[in-house]
C-alpha positions, 0 to 999 in steps of 0.5 A: 116443098111437100113438107111445108105447113101453110095457112090461107087467110080469107076464103073468098074467090081467091082464097078458094083458088089458093086452096086448090093450088096448095092441095094440088102441090100436095103440101103437108098441112093447109089451114084456112082462117076466115070469118065467113065460113059456111056451116059445112066448114066450121067444124072441119079440121084446119078451118078456123073462124079467126086468128086467135082460134088458129094460134091455139093449135101452135102450128109451125107455119112455113107459108102464109097467104093473105087473101083478104081485102087490102085494109087487113094485109098489114095486120095479118102480116104482123101476126104471121111475122110474130109467128116467125113465118118465113114466106108470106104472099099477099093479094094485090094491091099490097096494102091500102097506103104507101106508109103501110107498105113501107112498114110491111117491108121493114118488118119483113127485112128485120124478121128475114121474111120473104114477102111476095105480092100476087101480081099474077099477070106477069106469069101469063103465057102471053106476057112471057111471050112478049117479054122474050120479044122485048129482050131479043128486040125482034120488033125494035125498042118498046115505045109504049103499052096501051091498055083499053078496056071496060070499067075495071077500076084503076086500083082493082085492075089498073094496078096490074097494068102498072106492074106489067109496065114496070116489069117489062120495061125494067124502069118504074114509072116516075110521072103520071097524068090522069083524068078521072071520072066523077063517079066513084066506083063501088067494089063488088066486095062491099060498099065501103070499098071504093075505086076510080075509073078514067084515063091515065098516062104514065111515063118512066125515065126511058121515055116509055109510056103507059096509057090506060083507058078504063072509062066508066062508060066502057062496058066490055073488053080487056085489050093491051097493045104493045107498040114497038118501033117496027111493029105492034102486038095487040092482045085481046085478053078476053078471047085469048088472041094475039095479033102481031103486025110488023114491018118486013125485013127490007123496011126495018131501017125506014124512018118511022114516018113511013108507018103504012108499009106492007106488014107481016101479020101473025095470029096466035092463041093463048090459053090463060086463066087466073088459076094457072098464073096464080099457081106460077106466082105461088111456085115462084115464091116457094122456089124463091125465084122470079117471084113478085117482090114487095118493092114491085107491089109498092111501085105499082101502088105508088102509080095508082096513088099518083093517078088518083092525085093527078085526077083530083088536081085536074090532070096536072102531072104528079111525080111519084116521089111527091105523092102522099104516103100516109093517105089510106085508100078504101081498096078491096 
């Protein structure tokens, strides 16, 4: 791993996180490409203001991390594919249209490139813990995932909830209904980047549901409840606390209408941060094991697109297979 040459495109908040991770992993050479370099970095070795200046060095690149806004992901993927880069990671969402994502996947397949998306939420300690509970069926079957939080955007953060749902249920969403707020959200990265807020109901073919409540009027919090036949796990992602409420063993076979039996309650604390979960995402790609595949990123974006289309149709159900694949979105 230490003999790899790496490049990061984009040196904003996440670019800085990636740089710190790669330095900690002690990879051989790390280059940075960013048009917004401050004066102190412009003359530093391995810092470049554009791709053209970078390619003049003729570096062999083993890993490229594309940490730009979504509208540039496909552009830079093509550039690195032409340099025969074999490992590429892009930030979420994977791109700004379904067609672009499909093209990216085809390019990588042809060039034998491994493409990963940084949906780092699946590497959170809390999600790993919940995954084990689901697999061991300690609380019975998972029925629904319910995310309630502040005004965090359906594309910007909702895409993480779609990915977590698909990952934990192992069955991607196939139908979506939504009610979107009229007000369009402006992303902090710039006025040209737009997003939506509102309420979304998504479903897979196992009749498991995802409920998102990310309304514009809500200004605080990020919570997720995982509802099982015999219990509920409530995760407060701001305070890093988890509450597990479950039926006692003697009540496990009772009908579901007996919802108010006495319960066992357990409280857990989790240390979570974007640095460690992103580091696990990068390491998984480097090890070529349990990384977030391009198709996972595609499925998450399809759910976002279906949510927007349903909202624009007044809440009518939208099937994933019928969404507009060519429509480009101004996501950050």
